[in-house]
N, C-alpha and C positions, 0 to 999 in steps of 0.2 A: 472589425466592423460586425455588428449583429443586424441581420435582416429579419424583422418580425413579419410573419405572414398573417393575412386577414383570416378570421374564423371562416371555415367553410371552403378554404382554398382547395381546389381539386389537385389530384395527383399529377395531372398533366401540367397544370400551372406551376406546381412546385418543381417539376422536372425541368420546365423551361427556364426557371430562375437559376437552377443549378447549372444548366448548360451555359447560360449567359455569364455566370461567374467563371466557369472553366475556360470559356473562350477568351476571357480577359487575362488568362494566365494565373488565376488565383485558385485557392483550394477551398471548396465548400464543405462544411461539417454540419449535417442536419441533425437537429435535436427535436424529437417528437415528444413534446410536453403533454401534460394532462389536458390543458386548455388551449395552448397555442403551439405552433410549429415555429422554431427559430433556426436560422441558418447562420453559422459563424463563418466569416470570410477571412481566410488567412493569406497574407501576402501583401504586396504593395497596393494599398487600397486606392492610390491615385489613379489606378487603371479603371476604376469604376466611379462615376459621379453619383453622389447621393441623390441629386435631383432626378437623374436618369433612372435609378433604381426604383424610386418612389412611383414612377410612371408605369412600371411593369405590372401587368395584371397579377393580383394575388398578394402584392407587397403592401403592407400597411405602413411600415416606416423602416428606415435604416439608421442605426445608431452606432457611434464609434465606441470601441472598448478602450478605455483609457489606460488600463493596467498593461504592463509589458507582457504578461501571460494572459492569453486570450481564452482558450478552451477550459483552462483550470479555474477561471475566475467566477465569482458569484454574479458578475455582470452578465455572463453567458448563460448560466444556469442558476436559478434562484433556489430550487429545492435540492435537498441533499442527495448525492448519488448513493445508491445501495447496490452493492455487488453481490451477486448470488454465486456461491461456490459450493456446488453439490448440495444445495439446500441450506447452507449456512449463509445467512444474510449479513453482510458487513456494511455498516453505515446506517442501519436502522435503529430501532429502539433498544434492541438487545445488544449488550456489550459482548464481543467475541473474545474468548480465551484461547490464545495460541500457546502451546507449551511443548517441551521436549528438550533433548540434549543439544548442546552446542554443535557437536559433530556426531555423525553416525559412526559407531565403533564396531559392533557386532550385530548380527541379525537377532539373536536371542535377547540381548540386552535392550535393543531398540523395541522389540515386540513387547517385552515386559514393561518398559516405561510407557509405551503407547497405551497399553491396557490400563495402567494405573492412572495416567492423566485423564483418560476418558472417564473413568470412575470418579475422578476428582473434579470434573466439570469442564474439561477442555473440549473444544469443538474443532480445533485444527491442530495437526501434529507438525512441529517444526524439527528440523534436523539438517545439518550441513553435510552434503556429500563432497562439495568442493570448499575448502577453507582458505580464505585469504589471510595469511599470517605475516606479522611484521618481520619475523626471521625466516629465511629460506630453509632453515634446518628444522623448523617446527613441523608437526603433523599437518599435512596438507589435505587430508580427506581421502575417502576411498573411491571417489569418482563414480563411475556408472554402477559399480558394485553397491555403493552406498545408496544410490537411487533405487536399485532393485530391492534392497532391504526396506526402504521407505514404502515402496509399492506393496511389499508383503505385509507390512504393519498396517497399511490402509485396508488391505483385503481382510485382515483379521478384525479390525476395529471399526471400519467405516469412516475414520477420520480423514478429511482432506489433508493434502501435504503442502507445506510451504518450504521451499529450499532455495538456496542462492545460486545464481548463475554469475560466472566471472568472465566468460569469453563468448563473443557472438557466435563462434563456431560450434558451441555446445547447445544452441537453441533447439535443433531438431531432437536431441536427446532429452532436453528439458520438457519439450512438448509431449513427449512420450510418457513421462513419469509424473511431472509436477502438476499440482492444481493451482498453485500460486507461485509465481516467479518472484524471488526476492533480489533486489538490487542493493548491495551492501553500501555502507557509508563511504568506503574507499572508491567506489565506482559511481557515486552520485553524478559526477560530471564526466563520466566516460561516455561521450556523446554518441559514438558509434554503437556501443552496447545499448544505450537508451533507444536509439532509432531501430535497432534490430528487434528489441523486445516490443517496441511499439508496432512493428509490422505483423505481429502475431496476435491472434485473438485469445489471449490468456490473461487472467487477472495478475496484476503486478503490485508488489509492495516496495515502494521506494524509500530507502532510509536516508535520513539527513546526513550530509557530510560532516566530518569532524569539526570543520571551522566555517561551515556554510551559513550564510544569512537566510532568512525566510524567503527573500526574493530569489536568491540563487536556487534554493530548494524548489520553489514553485516553477521556476523556469526549466529546471531539469524534468519535472513532471510534464511540463508543456512539450518537451521533446518527445516524450512517449505518446502523448495524446495527439500531437500534430502528425505523427506517423500512422495514426488510425486506430490506436487502442485506447478506448475510453474507460477501461476497467482498472483504474489506478487508485491505490491507497497510499497515504503518506505515513511514515514512521519516524517519530522523534526518539532518538536513542542516546541523547546526551551529546554535548559539544565540548570541544577542548577549550579550557580557560586556564588561568593561572593557578586555580585550586588543585591541590593534590590529595585532599582527604578522601576523595572518591575517584573512581576511574575516569569519569567524565562529569560534566555538570548537566544535570537533567533540566532542560528548559521547559518547565510545565506551562509557562506563559504562551508557549508555541501552540498549545491546544486551542484556547479561545481566539488567538490571533489567526490561526489557520482556518478555524470555523467561520471567522468573519470574512476572510479573503477568498475562500474556495469552497466548493461544494463536495470535495472529495473526503472520504473517510479518513480519520486520524487515529493511528495506533501509537501506543507508548511501549517502549522496550526498557523497563526499569533495570533489568539485569545488566545490560551493557552500560547503562548510564552510571550506576553506582559501583558495580564491580564487586560488591560484597553482599553475600547472602542475607545477613541480618537487616540490611537496609532496604531490601526489596519490598517487603510488605507495606511499609509506610509510603513509599513512592507509588506503589500500585494503587493504594487507597486514594492518594492525592490525585492520581491520574483519572480515576473514575469520577471523583468529585469535580474535577476540572472540565469534564465533558468528553473524555476519550471514547472512541467507538470500539476499542479493543486493546488488549494487552498481550505482549509477547514475553513469556517468562521461561527461563531455562530451568529444566528439571532433570535430575539424574539420580539414579538409585544408589550410586556410590560416588559422590562428588570427589572424594579423596583420590580416586583412581581414574577420574575422567581424563580423556586425552587432551582436552583444552577447557579452560574457563571453569574449572571446578570450584574456584573461589566464589563464583556468582550463581551456582546452581542450587536450587531448592530440592529437598527430598520430596518424594511423591505425597507423603502424608501431610507435610507442611504446606504443599501446594493446595491440597484438598481443603485444609483449614483456612487458608487464605481466601480461596474462592467463596467459602461460606461467609467470611467476614465482608468480602466485597459485595455480596448480594445485598446486605443491609444498607450499604452506602448507595448502591445503585437505586434502590427503592426510594431513598431520600432525595435523589435527583431525577425521579420519574423515569428511571431506566430499569432494565432487567438484565440478568446474567443467566 
């Protein structure tokens, strides 16, 4: 349910409404809009009668949210959410470029790549300190040492860091180092992890699961937001289909669909979607044309010797050239990079 407050409602009246909601055993989420204040009510709404709510001072109207995801939906918030990460605004007019190696390998290598991608147009540094791998014998990441390398690269370049968390027990460590917490595709429906991430005030990028529907994707985002964290962005990284020509099938239709259904920023990861470096530029360009708010692209200075996913990593100079080409497409759709 959405409770729309009257213009000019006092802080005292708003607090009284919040108390009434909590006394009914429900969870209120207050959204301070530019023109109106809206309160989303989460829980069994039968505990509150719509007629009773309308009689409370300050309440203009109470409306049901018909979609199964409440806080994520456009019904709750009409304008786009813009997330500020150390001055980098995600979800606004400027398309954000996230780039870096699949995994953190050495401090010097990471620092070198970070400097090159910044010069090439990246505004966020990506790198995995913990790596979820299909095989238990594959490289699993450097752990906290990798996070320390990321922090050093940030210190040198000023680029905010995005890195993946796999275990709720690692959240205190992540809060110390990361600027954006990534939830990987394999953990999209790890609900304990989603709830833990939602309990912290840190931007989150949620990746779509390998076989997840849009509805399932948005409900996973709802888990995070219902726990109190409203700084959520969504990442389409390809889904599993019968096709084997590419690593996954990039669902570019997800961009306009998500933009219609939700107010959250939408990021595209063409690297994991296609799994082949030569295909990345075309899919990145298509993503910008489709309306994506950002791109996440794997970049490595020596892909042939990368610890993981070298087949889908771009060279720094190629990344720089791609960003230059993407800028022209961005202008055509009234955006900027």
